[in-house]
N, C-alpha and C positions, 0 to 999 in steps of 0.2 A: 417654561417659556417657549414661544413659537420658534421651531428650529430654523425656519427661513430667516427670521430676524437675527438669530444667532449667527447664521451663515453670512448674512450681509455684514454684520459687525466684524466677523473674522476676515472677510474680504477687504474691508476698509483698513483693518490693522495690517494686513499683508501688504496692501498698496503703500501704506505709510512706511512700513519697515523696509521694503525693497525699492522704494522710490528715491532714496538718498544715494549719494556718490559711492563709488567703490571703496574709498577710504573710510567712509562712514559705515560701510558694511562690515568692516573689520573691527570697528570700535565696540566697546562694551555696550554703549547705548543701543547700537544697532542690533546686537545680539539679544538684548533685553526685549526690543520691539518684536523681533522674530519669535521669541518665546511667548510673548503675549498673543501673537497671531496663532501660534501652535495651540496654545491653551484654548483659544476661542474656537478654532476648528474642531478640537476635541469635544468641546461642549456641544457644538452643533451636531457632530457625528453621533454622540450619545443621545441627543434629543431626537434626531431622525430615527435612530434605532428603536428608541422607546415607542415612537409612533408607527413603527412597522415599515419604515421607508428604507429598505436595505440598500438600494442603489445610491441614494443620496448620502446615507451614512458611510458607505464604503468610500465614496468620492471624497468626503470630508476627511476621513482618516488618511487617505492617500495624500491629501494636501498637507496634513500635519506631518506626515512622514517626509515629504519632499522638503518642507521648510526645516525640519530637524536635521536633515542631511546637510543643508546649506550652512548650518552653524556647527557642523561636525559632531552632532549628537546622534551617532549612528545606532547606538543601542536603543535609544528612544524611537528612532525611525523604524527599526525592525519591529518593535512592539506595536507601533501604529499600523504597520503593514499586516501584522498578525490579526489585529482588530478589524482591519479592512477585509481580511479573509472571512472572518466570522459574519460580517455584515453582508458580504456579497454571496455567501455560500448558497443560499436558496434562490436568489434572484439572478445571479450571473456567475455560475460556477467556474467558467473559464477565466473570468477576471479574478475570482477568488484564488484560483491556482497560481496566476501570475504574481499576485501580491505575496502569497505564501512562499513562492519560489525566491522572491527577492529577500524576504526575511531570512530564509534558510541560508542564503549565501553569506549573510552577516554572521549568523550563529555558528556556521560551519568553522569559522576561524576564532570564535570567542567562547562558545559554550556547546561542546559536542553533544551533550545529553539533550539539551534543548533542541539542537539541530535535528537529532535523531527523532525526537518526539514529534516535531513539526513535519519531518519527512514522512513519518508514519501517517500523520493526519492528512497530508497531501495525497499519499497513496490511497487512502480510504475515499477521498474526494474523487479521484480519478476512477476508482473501482465502482463506487456506488452512485455518485451524483452525475458524473460525466459519462460513465460507461466505457471508458477507455482502458480495457484490461491490460493491453500491451504496455501502456505507459505506467499503469499502476504497478505492474510487476517490477519494473525498473526502480520505482520509488521504494517499494517494499524491500528490495534487495539492498539498496543503498542505506535505508534506515537500519536494516539488520546489521550491516557492516559497521555503521557508526555506533550502534548499541554494543556490538562486540568489542569495538575499540575502547569503549568506556566500561568494559567488564560487566555489562548487564546481559548475562547469558540468556535468562528467561525471556526478556524483551526481544533480544536478537532472534531467538528461535521462533518466537511468535511471528515475527516479520518474515523470516525465511520460510516458515510453513505456509504462510499466505502466498508467498511468491511461488512456491512449489505447486500449490493448488491452481494458481492462475496460469502457470506455464502449461499445465494439462488442459485447462479450459481453452487456451488459445492455440491448441494443437502442437505443443512442443513438449510432450511427455518425456523426451530424452533429456530435458533439462530439469525435470521434476525429480526423477528417482535418485540422482546423486544427492540432492538436498535431503530427502527423507532418510536415505541411508546414513548420511553424515550425522543428522540429528539423532537418529536411533542409536548410533554408536556412542555419541556424546551423552546420551541419556542413561546409559547402563548403570552408572554409578551415582545417579542423581535420584534421591529418594522420592522427589516429587514427580519426576518425569519417567522413571523406569517402567511405570505401569502402562505407558503409552507406546512402548517400543514395538510391541506386536502390531499395533495399529499403523505405525509409521512404516513398518516392513510390508504390511499388507498393501498400503497405498503405493509404496515403491514398486512392488511386484505388479500391481495393476498398470502402472505406467510402463514398466518393462513390456508387459503384454501388448500395450497399445502401440509400441514401436514395431511389433511383429518380428522382433529379433529373437528367434527361438533359442539360439545358442546362448545369448546373454541372459535370457530369462531363466533357462535351466540352470545356468551357473549361479544366478542370484538365489534361486530357490534352494540350491544345494548349500549355499553359504549362510543364509539367514539363520538356520538353527544354531550355528556357532555363536551368533549374537544373542539369540533368544531361544533357549532350548524348548520352551513351550510352543514355539512356532511349528516345530516338527510334529506332524500328525494332527495338528489342529484342524478345525473345520475350514478355516481360512486357507490353510496350506493345501488340503485336499481339493478344495474348490479351485484354487489356482492351477493345480496340476491338471485337473479336468479341462479347464479353459485352455491351458497351453496345448493340450492334445488337440483341441478343436482348431486352434490357430495353426498348428503344425500340419494338420490334415485338411485345412481349408473347409471346415464344416460350420458355417454360420448358423444353421438351424439348430444344430446340437449345442452350439455355444449359447444360443438364446435359451434353450431348454434348461441348461445348467444354471444360468443366471436366475431364471424363474423359480427353479426348485430351491436354490439357495435363499432367494429373497423371501420365499414363503416360510422359511424357518428362522432366518437370521436377518437383522436389519441391514439395509444398504441405503446410505444417504444419497441425496440428489447428486452430489459430486461423483460418487462411485457409479451410480446408474448412468449418468451422462457419459462418463469415460467408457464404460462397458458398451454402451450403445454405439459410440464412435468406433470402438474396436470391432464390434460385430459388422458395422457397415463397411469397414475397411476389408474385412474378410470376404464379404459379399462382392465388393468391387474387384478384389483380386481374383475371385472365382469367375466373375463375368469376363475378365480380361483373357482367361484361358479358354473360353468357349467361342 
């Protein structure tokens, strides 16, 4: 059926439902009329979505949510807001975020696991679709906390690791390495995660380096083998020791050479290369300040 006609029908039902007196609003018949309007808006929203009209679909779902709230159907309202998020995601990501945020406020007091899942979805929207990494990191951390409160350790760690990555991306590596270290320690007795401990420590050390705090970085490199014995003497460990020497001596060119030599033999992903480039640049800037 034509989604526009369905929308017109929904609007007529809404007008009929909300046009009666306040006393009528509280009556069962009034509630039934509102529910009919909600159902009509939902049909219109799905029809708009089927025809690829995301904005119109999202607006109709929002209408359904507003009417559901008016008759105290808050769980239904949250569900419609989550559907509005899906409809808006490609066409109006900011509006999508606002709808999801409203839905999360409801689930945060009724269903913590669902709230955490939606919070993670919201974080992904801010990171990928909106490109607001600073906001995304906040949402990932909160999602991680909620998963943790619901005893979903693996899901919590996934969100915390995303937050750690993003903190480094936005120039706050000092907030990254405590997260990597915490997860590395928590993973020691986890059969599924213990194989990633060395990687977490490697990333933590790179973030330490990025802060240019030589003393703290040396302390970290001395402590990490106690968590992961294989870290001592590994190629990652030797690489980090060489880089730390470059940071301590203010040698950006030697730092770059070490990175290139390591990269030619061992893989470095985009995140690591980007962080290393930022660290090198900071060494160059510090050297320039001394001249």
